[in-house]
N, C-alpha and C positions, 0 to 999 in steps of 0.2 A: 802172408796168410798161406797156409799149407794146402788147404782143401779148395780146389778150383770151383767146386759146386757151391760151396758156401760163399765164396767171393762173388760168383755169378748171381746168386740169390740176393746178396746184399746190394750189388750194383743195380739190379732190377728194381729193388725197393727204393734205392736212391733216385733212380730215373723217374719213378712214379712221383716221388717227392719233388723233384725238379719241375715236373709238369703241373703238379697240383698246388704248389705253394710259391710264394715270392721270397722265400728264405734264400740267403746267400749260399753259394757253393761251399764256402768255408764252414758255415753253420751245419749244412747237411753232411759234410765230410766228418765233422766232429761227432755227429750223431751216430755215424757208422764206424767209429773207432779210429779215424784218421786225424792226427793232430797237425798234419801237414796237408794243405789242400793240393799241393803239387803231387804228392804221392797218391792221393785220392783220385785226382784227374788222370794220372797214369793208369791206375787200376780200372777206372771207369772206361777209359779209351780202349783198354785191352779187351774188355767184355762187350762194350756197347758199340765200338767202332768209331766213336767220335768223342770229343771232349764234352764235359758236362755243360759248358756254356753253349757250344754248338748244338748239343742235343736240345737244350731249352729253347734256343733261338729258332730251331726248326720245328718246334712243337712236337718233338718226339717222332719225327718222320721215319726214323729208323727203329722205332719201338718194336718189341717182339710181337709176334702174332698173338692174338687173343688166346688166353689159356696157358701160354708157355710159363708164366710165373707160377701158376697153380701146379703145373706139372713139376716144376723145380721144387716146390714145397713138398710134394708127395715123395719125391726122390730123397729128400733130406730126412724124412721121417723114418 
């Protein structure tokens, strides 16, 4: 992916999905355009600072501050 803002936005949406659903990481990866869950995990780690499984296990302890996702949405518009 060429635009880091778009990747960041997608990973924040994926993080939300990890917290709010019991879907598999592979399923969520596919929703966000990754046919390989390893590549998704690498992109997620680069943006969120931990793997998707660790993020979910820690209940999003490293999740962004409230409002940061909304700010990213405004930037992309």
